[in-house]
N, C-alpha and C positions, 0 to 999 in steps of 0.2 A: 504494500500500500504506500503510494507516494503522498507525502504530507505537503500541504500548501499553507503558507501564512500570507495573509493579505495585509498590506499597508495602505491606509486610507486617511484622508484629512477632512473629509466632508460628510455629506449625508449618507453615503454608503449604499446607494441604489445599485451600483455595479457590484459591490461586494456581496450584497444580498443575492443578486442574480447568480453570482458564481457559487455561493454556498448552496443555493437551491439546486443548481445544475448537478453538483456533486453529492447531494444528500444520499442517494441510493447507489452511488458508485462503489464497486468492489476494488477499484484501482487507485482512486484519488480521494483524499479527504482534506477538508479545510480544518486545520487544527487550532488556528488562532487568528484574531484580527487585532492589529496594532494601529494606534493612531498617535500622531504628534500633537493632537488637540484633546485635552481632557474632557471637553464639553461637546465633542463631535457627535453628531447624530449616528454615525456608524457604530459607535460603542453601544448605543441603545438598541440598534438593530442586532448587533452581535448577541446581546443579552436575550432578546426576543427569540433569536434563532438557536439559542443554547450553544453558542460558540464562545469559547474562552477569549477574553479580550484584555487589553491593557493600554494605557497611554504612557507616553514617555516624553521627556523634554530634550532640548537641544544638547545639553551636557551628556545625557544618557546615550545619545546617538553619535555625537561627534567626538566626545572627549573621554569616553570610557568604552568598555567592552559589554556594558549592560544589555543593550539591545542585541548586539551580535550573539551574546550567550543565549538569549531567549530564542533567537532565530536558529542557532545551531541545534538547540534541543527540540525544536518543533517543526523545522522546515527542510524539505528537499528542494522546494521551489518557493520563490517569493513573488507575489503578484502585486503590482502597484495599481490601485484602483482609485484614482483621484488623489494620489499622494504627491505633495508639492515640494518636498525637500530633495536636494541632491543626495544620492546614496554615497556614503563614505567609502573610501578605498578598502578598509578592512572587511566590509560586508561584500563588496565586489570581489575581493580576493577569495573569500570563503564560499561564494556562490557563483563561480564563473559560468556564464550562459545559463543561469538558473533564475535570473531576475527578469520579469516580463512586465512591460508597461503598455498602457493604451493611451494614445494621444488623439485629441479630437480634431485632427486635420490630416491632410495628405503630406506627410513629411517628405522632403525637407522643408516644404513651405510651412510657415507659421509655427515653427518650433523654437525652442530655446527658453532661456530665463524670462519669466513674465508672461509667456505664452501658454495660458491654461484657461479652461472654462470659457466664460463669456468673452474674455479678451480675444480669444481665437475667433469666435464667431463674429464679433464686431469687426475684426480686421478682414475677414472673408467678405462680409457684406460691403464694407467700406471700399474695398478694392474691386468690387463687382466681379468676383471670381465666378467662373462658369460651373465649377464643381468644387465639392469639398468631400470630406469623408473621414474615415478613421485609419490610424496606423497602429498596429500592434508590433512592438519591437523589443529586442533585448536591451537591457540597460547597461550602459558603460559609464565612464567617468564624466561625460558631458551630457547636458540636458538634451534629450530627444535625438541623439546621434548614434545610438546603438543599431546593430544590424536589423533591418526590417524583416519581420516574419510574415506579415499579412497586411494588405490594404483593401479597403472597399470604399467605393465612392457613390455619390449621387449628384444629380444636376441641381445646381443652385438657380432657381428661377429669378428673373428680374423682380418679381413681386415678393420674394422671400424676405422676411424680417430676420433680425438676429434670433428671435425666439423660434422662428420656423426652422432656421438652420440648426439651432440647439436641439430641437425636437427630432429632426432627422438624424442627427449624430447619435442621440440616445437610442433611437431604434436600432441603428447599426451596432452600437456597443452591446446592447442586450442580445441581439441576434447572433453576434459573432464571437465576442470575447471568451465566454466559457468554452465554446467548441474549439477555438484556436488553442487555448491553454491546454485542453485535454489532448489535442493532437500533438502538441509539442512534447508534453510529458510522456505520452505513449511511444512517440518516436525516439525520444532521447533517453528514456528510462530514468 
């Protein structure tokens, strides 16, 4: 059984979708949800879903081995589901090609520091892009620059608002993220 730990900073809708996808799996289990925000809605979702959870601070993540130790005890793979901090080198070294992120744009466009959530959708609409979508990628030492695993796109209509683009992105995330995670884990062991 491969163990997955989810790191999230926000509401946790993608985290919940992943947990539900693997609830009955004989091959993959979500063991823990971690958040860098002690009041993040994702922690409430974890509690409701009977998934162990914890929050941590910047010092736990960047200046000690505290979070790394929890990850080593609970994870074969780490999934970033709306997690906004850069992953420290000690975690990258401990989980090579085992950390997967989803980004709400077609990388390399609209990636990097500060490009998350509604900021991405606002930029897509402001620049009158003809398409947008999701990118699922491995995490490396730079924001949104790891090797791309999967992309899926949709047409951005001239009438689409920022909220329309966000809704289309969420549909793609829910439809594809759990399946792509499963495929990666089954292929790589």
